[in-house]
SEFIZA-3560 file (N, C-alpha, C; in Angstrom, 3 decimals):
REM SEFIZA-3560
<numar><xx>-31.941</xx><yy>-46.908</yy><zz>77.838</zz><atom>N</atom></numar>
<numar><xx>-31.937</xx><yy>-48.168</yy><zz>77.336</zz><atom>CA</atom></numar>
<numar><xx>-30.819</xx><yy>-48.333</yy><zz>76.556</zz><atom>C</atom></numar>
<numar><xx>-30.373</xx><yy>-49.568</yy><zz>76.653</zz><atom>N</atom></numar>
<numar><xx>-29.067</xx><yy>-50.049</yy><zz>75.770</zz><atom>CA</atom></numar>
<numar><xx>-29.569</xx><yy>-51.309</yy><zz>75.008</zz><atom>C</atom></numar>
<numar><xx>-28.975</xx><yy>-51.399</yy><zz>73.952</zz><atom>N</atom></numar>
<numar><xx>-29.188</xx><yy>-52.520</yy><zz>73.056</zz><atom>CA</atom></numar>
<numar><xx>-27.932</xx><yy>-53.030</yy><zz>72.648</zz><atom>C</atom></numar>
<numar><xx>-27.567</xx><yy>-54.317</yy><zz>73.008</zz><atom>N</atom></numar>
<numar><xx>-26.342</xx><yy>-55.013</yy><zz>72.555</zz><atom>CA</atom></numar>
<numar><xx>-26.576</xx><yy>-55.974</yy><zz>71.504</zz><atom>C</atom></numar>
<numar><xx>-25.713</xx><yy>-55.917</yy><zz>70.513</zz><atom>N</atom></numar>
<numar><xx>-25.904</xx><yy>-56.858</yy><zz>69.433</zz><atom>CA</atom></numar>
<numar><xx>-24.463</xx><yy>-57.699</yy><zz>69.231</zz><atom>C</atom></numar>
<numar><xx>-24.509</xx><yy>-58.908</yy><zz>69.186</zz><atom>N</atom></numar>
<numar><xx>-23.412</xx><yy>-59.691</yy><zz>69.150</zz><atom>CA</atom></numar>
<numar><xx>-23.573</xx><yy>-60.747</yy><zz>67.905</zz><atom>C</atom></numar>
<numar><xx>-22.531</xx><yy>-60.773</yy><zz>67.063</zz><atom>N</atom></numar>
<numar><xx>-22.469</xx><yy>-61.685</yy><zz>66.018</zz><atom>CA</atom></numar>
<numar><xx>-21.321</xx><yy>-62.659</yy><zz>66.141</zz><atom>C</atom></numar>
<numar><xx>-21.704</xx><yy>-64.029</yy><zz>65.901</zz><atom>N</atom></numar>
<numar><xx>-20.611</xx><yy>-65.059</yy><zz>66.167</zz><atom>CA</atom></numar>
<numar><xx>-20.639</xx><yy>-65.897</yy><zz>64.916</zz><atom>C</atom></numar>
<numar><xx>-19.417</xx><yy>-66.379</yy><zz>64.606</zz><atom>N</atom></numar>
<numar><xx>-19.238</xx><yy>-67.410</yy><zz>63.622</zz><atom>CA</atom></numar>
<numar><xx>-18.661</xx><yy>-68.728</yy><zz>64.186</zz><atom>C</atom></numar>
<numar><xx>-19.483</xx><yy>-69.813</yy><zz>64.063</zz><atom>N</atom></numar>
<numar><xx>-19.075</xx><yy>-71.104</yy><zz>64.618</zz><atom>CA</atom></numar>
<numar><xx>-18.696</xx><yy>-71.940</yy><zz>63.458</zz><atom>C</atom></numar>
<numar><xx>-17.537</xx><yy>-72.843</yy><zz>63.749</zz><atom>N</atom></numar>
<numar><xx>-16.902</xx><yy>-73.778</yy><zz>62.740</zz><atom>CA</atom></numar>
<numar><xx>-17.556</xx><yy>-75.116</yy><zz>63.275</zz><atom>C</atom></numar>
<numar><xx>-18.397</xx><yy>-75.797</yy><zz>62.464</zz><atom>N</atom></numar>
<numar><xx>-18.976</xx><yy>-76.950</yy><zz>62.918</zz><atom>CA</atom></numar>
<numar><xx>-18.117</xx><yy>-78.201</yy><zz>62.882</zz><atom>C</atom></numar>
<numar><xx>-18.069</xx><yy>-79.261</yy><zz>63.770</zz><atom>N</atom></numar>
<numar><xx>-17.164</xx><yy>-80.393</yy><zz>63.817</zz><atom>CA</atom></numar>
<numar><xx>-18.002</xx><yy>-81.528</yy><zz>63.124</zz><atom>C</atom></numar>
<numar><xx>-17.500</xx><yy>-82.233</yy><zz>62.292</zz><atom>N</atom></numar>
<numar><xx>-17.925</xx><yy>-83.617</yy><zz>61.811</zz><atom>CA</atom></numar>
<numar><xx>-19.535</xx><yy>-83.505</yy><zz>61.503</zz><atom>C</atom></numar>
<numar><xx>-19.755</xx><yy>-82.564</yy><zz>60.504</zz><atom>N</atom></numar>
<numar><xx>-21.117</xx><yy>-82.386</yy><zz>59.972</zz><atom>CA</atom></numar>
<numar><xx>-21.084</xx><yy>-82.737</yy><zz>58.628</zz><atom>C</atom></numar>
<numar><xx>-22.035</xx><yy>-83.611</yy><zz>58.129</zz><atom>N</atom></numar>
<numar><xx>-22.079</xx><yy>-84.047</yy><zz>56.830</zz><atom>CA</atom></numar>
<numar><xx>-23.200</xx><yy>-83.697</yy><zz>55.883</zz><atom>C</atom></numar>
<numar><xx>-24.134</xx><yy>-82.915</yy><zz>56.623</zz><atom>N</atom></numar>
<numar><xx>-25.351</xx><yy>-82.419</yy><zz>55.937</zz><atom>CA</atom></numar>
<numar><xx>-26.043</xx><yy>-81.331</yy><zz>56.389</zz><atom>C</atom></numar>
<numar><xx>-26.675</xx><yy>-80.533</yy><zz>55.640</zz><atom>N</atom></numar>
<numar><xx>-27.517</xx><yy>-79.370</yy><zz>56.197</zz><atom>CA</atom></numar>
<numar><xx>-28.447</xx><yy>-79.749</yy><zz>57.085</zz><atom>C</atom></numar>
<numar><xx>-28.975</xx><yy>-80.923</yy><zz>56.960</zz><atom>N</atom></numar>
<numar><xx>-30.002</xx><yy>-81.241</yy><zz>57.985</zz><atom>CA</atom></numar>
<numar><xx>-29.504</xx><yy>-81.493</yy><zz>59.342</zz><atom>C</atom></numar>
<numar><xx>-28.195</xx><yy>-82.183</yy><zz>59.524</zz><atom>N</atom></numar>
<numar><xx>-27.562</xx><yy>-82.226</yy><zz>60.683</zz><atom>CA</atom></numar>
<numar><xx>-27.118</xx><yy>-80.822</yy><zz>61.252</zz><atom>C</atom></numar>
<numar><xx>-26.723</xx><yy>-80.005</yy><zz>60.440</zz><atom>N</atom></numar>
<numar><xx>-26.498</xx><yy>-78.585</yy><zz>60.854</zz><atom>CA</atom></numar>
<numar><xx>-27.672</xx><yy>-77.922</yy><zz>61.452</zz><atom>C</atom></numar>
<numar><xx>-28.766</xx><yy>-78.057</yy><zz>60.789</zz><atom>N</atom></numar>
<numar><xx>-30.093</xx><yy>-77.399</yy><zz>61.224</zz><atom>CA</atom></numar>
<numar><xx>-30.500</xx><yy>-77.870</yy><zz>62.562</zz><atom>C</atom></numar>
<numar><xx>-30.267</xx><yy>-79.180</yy><zz>62.641</zz><atom>N</atom></numar>
<numar><xx>-30.571</xx><yy>-79.841</yy><zz>64.110</zz><atom>CA</atom></numar>
<numar><xx>-29.746</xx><yy>-79.005</yy><zz>65.296</zz><atom>C</atom></numar>
<numar><xx>-28.491</xx><yy>-78.982</yy><zz>65.020</zz><atom>N</atom></numar>
<numar><xx>-27.556</xx><yy>-78.297</yy><zz>65.973</zz><atom>CA</atom></numar>
<numar><xx>-27.995</xx><yy>-76.819</yy><zz>66.187</zz><atom>C</atom></numar>
<numar><xx>-28.123</xx><yy>-76.180</yy><zz>65.058</zz><atom>N</atom></numar>
<numar><xx>-28.522</xx><yy>-74.797</yy><zz>65.007</zz><atom>CA</atom></numar>
<numar><xx>-29.963</xx><yy>-74.586</yy><zz>65.754</zz><atom>C</atom></numar>
<numar><xx>-30.981</xx><yy>-75.210</yy><zz>65.571</zz><atom>N</atom></numar>
<numar><xx>-32.213</xx><yy>-75.185</yy><zz>66.359</zz><atom>CA</atom></numar>
<numar><xx>-32.248</xx><yy>-75.378</yy><zz>67.786</zz><atom>C</atom></numar>
<numar><xx>-31.319</xx><yy>-76.534</yy><zz>68.113</zz><atom>N</atom></numar>
<numar><xx>-31.342</xx><yy>-76.815</yy><zz>69.627</zz><atom>CA</atom></numar>
<numar><xx>-30.378</xx><yy>-75.625</yy><zz>70.221</zz><atom>C</atom></numar>
<numar><xx>-29.307</xx><yy>-75.208</yy><zz>69.617</zz><atom>N</atom></numar>
<numar><xx>-28.536</xx><yy>-74.294</yy><zz>70.234</zz><atom>CA</atom></numar>
<numar><xx>-29.313</xx><yy>-72.866</yy><zz>70.266</zz><atom>C</atom></numar>
<numar><xx>-30.160</xx><yy>-72.400</yy><zz>69.370</zz><atom>N</atom></numar>
<numar><xx>-30.719</xx><yy>-71.244</yy><zz>69.446</zz><atom>CA</atom></numar>
<numar><xx>-31.871</xx><yy>-71.290</yy><zz>70.525</zz><atom>C</atom></numar>
<numar><xx>-32.545</xx><yy>-72.391</yy><zz>70.563</zz><atom>N</atom></numar>
<numar><xx>-33.562</xx><yy>-72.596</yy><zz>71.603</zz><atom>CA</atom></numar>
<numar><xx>-33.059</xx><yy>-72.542</yy><zz>72.965</zz><atom>C</atom></numar>
<numar><xx>-31.832</xx><yy>-73.233</yy><zz>73.042</zz><atom>N</atom></numar>
<numar><xx>-31.193</xx><yy>-73.232</yy><zz>74.418</zz><atom>CA</atom></numar>
<numar><xx>-30.710</xx><yy>-71.813</yy><zz>74.992</zz><atom>C</atom></numar>
<numar><xx>-30.152</xx><yy>-71.072</yy><zz>74.029</zz><atom>N</atom></numar>
<numar><xx>-29.633</xx><yy>-69.783</yy><zz>74.219</zz><atom>CA</atom></numar>
<numar><xx>-30.839</xx><yy>-68.869</yy><zz>74.661</zz><atom>C</atom></numar>
<numar><xx>-31.864</xx><yy>-68.925</yy><zz>73.923</zz><atom>N</atom></numar>
<numar><xx>-33.172</xx><yy>-67.994</yy><zz>74.108</zz><atom>CA</atom></numar>
<numar><xx>-33.673</xx><yy>-68.388</yy><zz>75.469</zz><atom>C</atom></numar>
<numar><xx>-33.818</xx><yy>-69.693</yy><zz>75.745</zz><atom>N</atom></numar>
<numar><xx>-34.348</xx><yy>-70.017</yy><zz>77.155</zz><atom>CA</atom></numar>
<numar><xx>-33.476</xx><yy>-69.760</yy><zz>78.288</zz><atom>C</atom></numar>
<numar><xx>-32.233</xx><yy>-70.010</yy><zz>78.148</zz><atom>N</atom></numar>
<numar><xx>-31.414</xx><yy>-69.757</yy><zz>79.341</zz><atom>CA</atom></numar>
<numar><xx>-30.982</xx><yy>-68.243</yy><zz>79.543</zz><atom>C</atom></numar>
<numar><xx>-30.838</xx><yy>-67.557</yy><zz>78.495</zz><atom>N</atom></numar>
<numar><xx>-30.245</xx><yy>-66.177</yy><zz>78.701</zz><atom>CA</atom></numar>
<numar><xx>-31.315</xx><yy>-65.040</yy><zz>78.343</zz><atom>C</atom></numar>
<numar><xx>-32.415</xx><yy>-65.390</yy><zz>77.724</zz><atom>N</atom></numar>
<numar><xx>-33.430</xx><yy>-64.412</yy><zz>77.479</zz><atom>CA</atom></numar>
<numar><xx>-32.886</xx><yy>-63.487</yy><zz>76.505</zz><atom>C</atom></numar>
<numar><xx>-32.215</xx><yy>-63.911</yy><zz>75.400</zz><atom>N</atom></numar>
<numar><xx>-31.603</xx><yy>-63.152</yy><zz>74.276</zz><atom>CA</atom></numar>
<numar><xx>-32.395</xx><yy>-63.527</yy><zz>73.083</zz><atom>C</atom></numar>
<numar><xx>-32.442</xx><yy>-62.562</yy><zz>72.068</zz><atom>N</atom></numar>
<numar><xx>-32.970</xx><yy>-62.752</yy><zz>70.735</zz><atom>CA</atom></numar>
<numar><xx>-31.800</xx><yy>-63.420</yy><zz>70.055</zz><atom>C</atom></numar>
<numar><xx>-32.080</xx><yy>-64.535</yy><zz>69.260</zz><atom>N</atom></numar>
<numar><xx>-30.885</xx><yy>-65.221</yy><zz>68.532</zz><atom>CA</atom></numar>
<numar><xx>-31.538</xx><yy>-65.594</yy><zz>67.070</zz><atom>C</atom></numar>
<numar><xx>-30.832</xx><yy>-65.550</yy><zz>66.204</zz><atom>N</atom></numar>
<numar><xx>-31.133</xx><yy>-66.070</yy><zz>64.834</zz><atom>CA</atom></numar>
<numar><xx>-29.919</xx><yy>-66.460</yy><zz>64.003</zz><atom>C</atom></numar>
<numar><xx>-30.117</xx><yy>-67.370</yy><zz>63.153</zz><atom>N</atom></numar>
<numar><xx>-29.074</xx><yy>-67.696</yy><zz>62.092</zz><atom>CA</atom></numar>
<numar><xx>-29.161</xx><yy>-66.651</yy><zz>61.051</zz><atom>C</atom></numar>
<numar><xx>-27.943</xx><yy>-65.950</yy><zz>60.990</zz><atom>N</atom></numar>
<numar><xx>-27.835</xx><yy>-64.816</yy><zz>60.028</zz><atom>CA</atom></numar>
<numar><xx>-26.851</xx><yy>-64.867</yy><zz>58.968</zz><atom>C</atom></numar>
<numar><xx>-26.026</xx><yy>-65.773</yy><zz>59.007</zz><atom>N</atom></numar>
<numar><xx>-24.926</xx><yy>-66.071</yy><zz>57.947</zz><atom>CA</atom></numar>
<numar><xx>-24.719</xx><yy>-67.570</yy><zz>57.689</zz><atom>C</atom></numar>
<numar><xx>-24.139</xx><yy>-67.935</yy><zz>56.540</zz><atom>N</atom></numar>
<numar><xx>-23.702</xx><yy>-69.342</yy><zz>56.219</zz><atom>CA</atom></numar>
<numar><xx>-24.849</xx><yy>-70.191</yy><zz>56.218</zz><atom>C</atom></numar>
<numar><xx>-25.934</xx><yy>-69.803</yy><zz>55.769</zz><atom>N</atom></numar>
<numar><xx>-27.193</xx><yy>-70.732</yy><zz>55.805</zz><atom>CA</atom></numar>
<numar><xx>-26.881</xx><yy>-71.934</yy><zz>54.818</zz><atom>C</atom></numar>
<numar><xx>-26.176</xx><yy>-71.713</yy><zz>53.725</zz><atom>N</atom></numar>
<numar><xx>-25.913</xx><yy>-72.855</yy><zz>52.772</zz><atom>CA</atom></numar>
<numar><xx>-24.618</xx><yy>-73.511</yy><zz>53.104</zz><atom>C</atom></numar>
<numar><xx>-23.850</xx><yy>-73.245</yy><zz>54.113</zz><atom>N</atom></numar>
<numar><xx>-22.759</xx><yy>-73.937</yy><zz>54.399</zz><atom>CA</atom></numar>
<numar><xx>-22.831</xx><yy>-75.082</yy><zz>55.414</zz><atom>C</atom></numar>
<numar><xx>-22.279</xx><yy>-76.214</yy><zz>55.239</zz><atom>N</atom></numar>
<numar><xx>-22.181</xx><yy>-77.248</yy><zz>56.288</zz><atom>CA</atom></numar>
<numar><xx>-21.024</xx><yy>-77.111</yy><zz>57.377</zz><atom>C</atom></numar>
<numar><xx>-20.209</xx><yy>-76.185</yy><zz>56.950</zz><atom>N</atom></numar>
<numar><xx>-18.994</xx><yy>-76.028</yy><zz>57.969</zz><atom>CA</atom></numar>
<numar><xx>-19.220</xx><yy>-74.932</yy><zz>59.011</zz><atom>C</atom></numar>
<numar><xx>-20.068</xx><yy>-73.894</yy><zz>58.477</zz><atom>N</atom></numar>
<numar><xx>-20.069</xx><yy>-72.717</yy><zz>59.406</zz><atom>CA</atom></numar>
<numar><xx>-21.497</xx><yy>-72.384</yy><zz>59.814</zz><atom>C</atom></numar>
<numar><xx>-21.686</xx><yy>-71.779</yy><zz>61.062</zz><atom>N</atom></numar>
<numar><xx>-22.895</xx><yy>-71.446</yy><zz>61.414</zz><atom>CA</atom></numar>
<numar><xx>-22.618</xx><yy>-69.837</yy><zz>62.056</zz><atom>C</atom></numar>
<numar><xx>-23.488</xx><yy>-68.903</yy><zz>61.356</zz><atom>N</atom></numar>
<numar><xx>-23.364</xx><yy>-67.625</yy><zz>61.857</zz><atom>CA</atom></numar>
<numar><xx>-24.648</xx><yy>-67.249</yy><zz>62.484</zz><atom>C</atom></numar>
<numar><xx>-24.520</xx><yy>-66.771</yy><zz>63.812</zz><atom>N</atom></numar>
<numar><xx>-25.468</xx><yy>-66.326</yy><zz>64.743</zz><atom>CA</atom></numar>
<numar><xx>-25.551</xx><yy>-64.938</yy><zz>64.981</zz><atom>C</atom></numar>
<numar><xx>-26.691</xx><yy>-64.260</yy><zz>64.986</zz><atom>N</atom></numar>
<numar><xx>-26.716</xx><yy>-62.909</yy><zz>65.543</zz><atom>CA</atom></numar>
<numar><xx>-27.615</xx><yy>-62.904</yy><zz>66.804</zz><atom>C</atom></numar>
<numar><xx>-27.205</xx><yy>-62.088</yy><zz>67.890</zz><atom>N</atom></numar>
<numar><xx>-27.879</xx><yy>-62.164</yy><zz>69.020</zz><atom>CA</atom></numar>
<numar><xx>-28.064</xx><yy>-60.647</yy><zz>69.623</zz><atom>C</atom></numar>
<numar><xx>-29.160</xx><yy>-60.395</yy><zz>70.225</zz><atom>N</atom></numar>
<numar><xx>-29.470</xx><yy>-59.116</yy><zz>70.742</zz><atom>CA</atom></numar>
<numar><xx>-30.003</xx><yy>-59.091</yy><zz>72.039</zz><atom>C</atom></numar>
<numar><xx>-29.742</xx><yy>-58.187</yy><zz>72.838</zz><atom>N</atom></numar>
<numar><xx>-30.277</xx><yy>-58.181</yy><zz>74.367</zz><atom>CA</atom></numar>
<numar><xx>-30.432</xx><yy>-56.604</yy><zz>74.661</zz><atom>C</atom></numar>
<numar><xx>-31.488</xx><yy>-56.468</yy><zz>75.348</zz><atom>N</atom></numar>
<numar><xx>-31.987</xx><yy>-55.025</yy><zz>75.841</zz><atom>CA</atom></numar>
<numar><xx>-31.953</xx><yy>-54.936</yy><zz>77.299</zz><atom>C</atom></numar>
<numar><xx>-31.352</xx><yy>-53.796</yy><zz>77.796</zz><atom>N</atom></numar>
<numar><xx>-31.242</xx><yy>-53.702</yy><zz>79.074</zz><atom>CA</atom></numar>
<numar><xx>-31.111</xx><yy>-52.116</yy><zz>79.534</zz><atom>C</atom></numar>
<numar><xx>-31.259</xx><yy>-51.736</yy><zz>80.764</zz><atom>N</atom></numar>
<numar><xx>-31.131</xx><yy>-50.532</yy><zz>81.189</zz><atom>CA</atom></numar>
<numar><xx>-29.479</xx><yy>-50.225</yy><zz>81.545</zz><atom>C</atom></numar>
<numar><xx>-28.726</xx><yy>-51.282</yy><zz>81.404</zz><atom>N</atom></numar>
<numar><xx>-27.334</xx><yy>-51.145</yy><zz>81.847</zz><atom>CA</atom></numar>
<numar><xx>-26.522</xx><yy>-51.794</yy><zz>80.770</zz><atom>C</atom></numar>
<numar><xx>-25.385</xx><yy>-51.355</yy><zz>80.311</zz><atom>N</atom></numar>
<numar><xx>-24.486</xx><yy>-51.973</yy><zz>79.447</zz><atom>CA</atom></numar>
<numar><xx>-23.878</xx><yy>-53.204</yy><zz>80.218</zz><atom>C</atom></numar>
<numar><xx>-23.596</xx><yy>-53.042</yy><zz>81.563</zz><atom>N</atom></numar>
<numar><xx>-22.888</xx><yy>-54.038</yy><zz>82.293</zz><atom>CA</atom></numar>
<numar><xx>-23.654</xx><yy>-55.251</yy><zz>82.342</zz><atom>C</atom></numar>
<numar><xx>-25.095</xx><yy>-55.213</yy><zz>82.392</zz><atom>N</atom></numar>
<numar><xx>-25.866</xx><yy>-56.461</yy><zz>82.402</zz><atom>CA</atom></numar>
<numar><xx>-25.818</xx><yy>-56.991</yy><zz>80.928</zz><atom>C</atom></numar>
<numar><xx>-25.778</xx><yy>-56.255</yy><zz>79.922</zz><atom>N</atom></numar>
<numar><xx>-25.698</xx><yy>-56.869</yy><zz>78.584</zz><atom>CA</atom></numar>
<numar><xx>-24.300</xx><yy>-57.566</yy><zz>78.519</zz><atom>C</atom></numar>
<numar><xx>-23.224</xx><yy>-56.868</yy><zz>78.934</zz><atom>N</atom></numar>
<numar><xx>-21.901</xx><yy>-57.486</yy><zz>78.858</zz><atom>CA</atom></numar>
<numar><xx>-21.850</xx><yy>-58.962</yy><zz>79.600</zz><atom>C</atom></numar>
<numar><xx>-22.385</xx><yy>-58.872</yy><zz>80.802</zz><atom>N</atom></numar>
<numar><xx>-22.367</xx><yy>-60.049</yy><zz>81.584</zz><atom>CA</atom></numar>
<numar><xx>-23.118</xx><yy>-61.158</yy><zz>80.916</zz><atom>C</atom></numar>
<numar><xx>-24.338</xx><yy>-60.850</yy><zz>80.222</zz><atom>N</atom></numar>
<numar><xx>-25.152</xx><yy>-61.840</yy><zz>79.608</zz><atom>CA</atom></numar>
<numar><xx>-24.361</xx><yy>-62.386</yy><zz>78.464</zz><atom>C</atom></numar>
<numar><xx>-23.702</xx><yy>-61.667</yy><zz>77.723</zz><atom>N</atom></numar>
<numar><xx>-22.984</xx><yy>-62.063</yy><zz>76.522</zz><atom>CA</atom></numar>
<numar><xx>-21.736</xx><yy>-62.693</yy><zz>76.946</zz><atom>C</atom></numar>
<numar><xx>-21.150</xx><yy>-62.546</yy><zz>78.064</zz><atom>N</atom></numar>
<numar><xx>-19.986</xx><yy>-63.303</yy><zz>78.569</zz><atom>CA</atom></numar>
<numar><xx>-20.294</xx><yy>-64.698</yy><zz>78.818</zz><atom>C</atom></numar>
<numar><xx>-21.576</xx><yy>-64.851</yy><zz>79.540</zz><atom>N</atom></numar>
<numar><xx>-21.968</xx><yy>-66.087</yy><zz>79.869</zz><atom>CA</atom></numar>
<numar><xx>-22.402</xx><yy>-66.883</yy><zz>78.561</zz><atom>C</atom></numar>
<numar><xx>-22.909</xx><yy>-66.236</yy><zz>77.675</zz><atom>N</atom></numar>
<numar><xx>-23.305</xx><yy>-66.958</yy><zz>76.242</zz><atom>CA</atom></numar>
<numar><xx>-21.963</xx><yy>-67.440</yy><zz>75.648</zz><atom>C</atom></numar>
<numar><xx>-21.010</xx><yy>-66.454</yy><zz>75.621</zz><atom>N</atom></numar>
<numar><xx>-19.691</xx><yy>-66.927</yy><zz>74.984</zz><atom>CA</atom></numar>
<numar><xx>-19.112</xx><yy>-68.168</yy><zz>75.744</zz><atom>C</atom></numar>
<numar><xx>-19.199</xx><yy>-68.326</yy><zz>77.114</zz><atom>N</atom></numar>
<numar><xx>-18.845</xx><yy>-69.405</yy><zz>77.940</zz><atom>CA</atom></numar>
<numar><xx>-19.456</xx><yy>-70.652</yy><zz>77.368</zz><atom>C</atom></numar>
<numar><xx>-20.770</xx><yy>-70.631</yy><zz>77.289</zz><atom>N</atom></numar>
<numar><xx>-21.414</xx><yy>-71.808</yy><zz>76.830</zz><atom>CA</atom></numar>
<numar><xx>-20.997</xx><yy>-72.145</yy><zz>75.466</zz><atom>C</atom></numar>
<numar><xx>-20.946</xx><yy>-71.261</yy><zz>74.635</zz><atom>N</atom></numar>
<numar><xx>-20.479</xx><yy>-71.465</yy><zz>73.136</zz><atom>CA</atom></numar>
<numar><xx>-19.047</xx><yy>-72.221</yy><zz>73.195</zz><atom>C</atom></numar>
<numar><xx>-18.144</xx><yy>-71.801</yy><zz>74.047</zz><atom>N</atom></numar>
<numar><xx>-16.774</xx><yy>-72.306</yy><zz>74.015</zz><atom>CA</atom></numar>
<numar><xx>-16.815</xx><yy>-73.537</yy><zz>74.576</zz><atom>C</atom></numar>
<numar><xx>-17.678</xx><yy>-73.881</yy><zz>75.455</zz><atom>N</atom></numar>
<numar><xx>-17.678</xx><yy>-75.226</yy><zz>76.238</zz><atom>CA</atom></numar>
<numar><xx>-18.371</xx><yy>-76.293</yy><zz>75.303</zz><atom>C</atom></numar>
<numar><xx>-19.091</xx><yy>-75.903</yy><zz>74.322</zz><atom>N</atom></numar>
<numar><xx>-19.718</xx><yy>-76.880</yy><zz>73.435</zz><atom>CA</atom></numar>
<numar><xx>-18.880</xx><yy>-77.426</yy><zz>72.586</zz><atom>C</atom></numar>
<numar><xx>-18.774</xx><yy>-78.807</yy><zz>72.499</zz><atom>N</atom></numar>
<numar><xx>-17.809</xx><yy>-79.546</yy><zz>71.678</zz><atom>CA</atom></numar>
<numar><xx>-18.255</xx><yy>-79.836</yy><zz>70.205</zz><atom>C</atom></numar>
<numar><xx>-19.457</xx><yy>-79.398</yy><zz>69.894</zz><atom>N</atom></numar>
<numar><xx>-19.892</xx><yy>-79.701</yy><zz>68.498</zz><atom>CA</atom></numar>
<numar><xx>-19.371</xx><yy>-78.656</yy><zz>67.630</zz><atom>C</atom></numar>
<numar><xx>-18.788</xx><yy>-77.641</yy><zz>68.046</zz><atom>N</atom></numar>
<numar><xx>-18.146</xx><yy>-76.489</yy><zz>67.124</zz><atom>CA</atom></numar>
<numar><xx>-17.181</xx><yy>-75.718</yy><zz>67.844</zz><atom>C</atom></numar>
<numar><xx>-16.408</xx><yy>-74.887</yy><zz>67.066</zz><atom>N</atom></numar>
<numar><xx>-15.295</xx><yy>-74.003</yy><zz>67.681</zz><atom>CA</atom></numar>
<numar><xx>-15.910</xx><yy>-72.589</yy><zz>67.295</zz><atom>C</atom></numar>
<numar><xx>-15.579</xx><yy>-71.698</yy><zz>68.320</zz><atom>N</atom></numar>
<numar><xx>-15.957</xx><yy>-70.256</yy><zz>68.055</zz><atom>CA</atom></numar>
<numar><xx>-14.844</xx><yy>-69.659</yy><zz>67.133</zz><atom>C</atom></numar>
<numar><xx>-15.165</xx><yy>-69.215</yy><zz>66.021</zz><atom>N</atom></numar>
<numar><xx>-14.281</xx><yy>-68.644</yy><zz>64.961</zz><atom>CA</atom></numar>
<numar><xx>-14.128</xx><yy>-67.170</yy><zz>65.145</zz><atom>C</atom></numar>
<numar><xx>-15.421</xx><yy>-66.526</yy><zz>65.259</zz><atom>N</atom></numar>
<numar><xx>-15.425</xx><yy>-64.962</yy><zz>65.363</zz><atom>CA</atom></numar>
<numar><xx>-16.346</xx><yy>-64.496</yy><zz>66.270</zz><atom>C</atom></numar>
<numar><xx>-16.201</xx><yy>-63.349</yy><zz>66.925</zz><atom>N</atom></numar>
<numar><xx>-16.993</xx><yy>-62.722</yy><zz>67.839</zz><atom>CA</atom></numar>
<numar><xx>-17.019</xx><yy>-61.194</yy><zz>67.728</zz><atom>C</atom></numar>
<numar><xx>-18.080</xx><yy>-60.689</yy><zz>67.557</zz><atom>N</atom></numar>
<numar><xx>-18.040</xx><yy>-59.119</yy><zz>67.394</zz><atom>CA</atom></numar>
<numar><xx>-19.191</xx><yy>-58.655</yy><zz>68.142</zz><atom>C</atom></numar>
<numar><xx>-19.129</xx><yy>-57.636</yy><zz>69.067</zz><atom>N</atom></numar>
<numar><xx>-20.201</xx><yy>-57.022</yy><zz>69.867</zz><atom>CA</atom></numar>
<numar><xx>-20.221</xx><yy>-55.583</yy><zz>69.568</zz><atom>C</atom></numar>
<numar><xx>-21.447</xx><yy>-55.061</yy><zz>69.462</zz><atom>N</atom></numar>
<numar><xx>-21.612</xx><yy>-53.612</yy><zz>69.256</zz><atom>CA</atom></numar>
<numar><xx>-22.840</xx><yy>-53.136</yy><zz>70.078</zz><atom>C</atom></numar>
<numar><xx>-23.029</xx><yy>-51.852</yy><zz>70.356</zz><atom>N</atom></numar>
<numar><xx>-24.170</xx><yy>-51.424</yy><zz>70.944</zz><atom>CA</atom></numar>
<numar><xx>-24.791</xx><yy>-50.227</yy><zz>70.052</zz><atom>C</atom></numar>
<numar><xx>-26.114</xx><yy>-50.179</yy><zz>70.299</zz><atom>N</atom></numar>
<numar><xx>-27.043</xx><yy>-49.236</yy><zz>69.436</zz><atom>CA</atom></numar>
<numar><xx>-27.562</xx><yy>-48.230</yy><zz>70.414</zz><atom>C</atom></numar>
//
């Protein structure tokens, strides 16, 4: 069994309130969970209007499957115009 953990930092575009940030955060988290079957949570920058820190985890019998899943997640994040991908870190447990 392999567990992949990814942490990303996103810089939000044109956000003027924490309420607007929460709207983006909740829709993004729900979309990633449904589309890729990964665990996702907001783990950093909860009080910042400019940044969103997400932690993601995936469990599989193969590292290749986890890598493929996270690559697809990163493609979705990079294509979303509501934010820019600032940092990306992936580890295995």
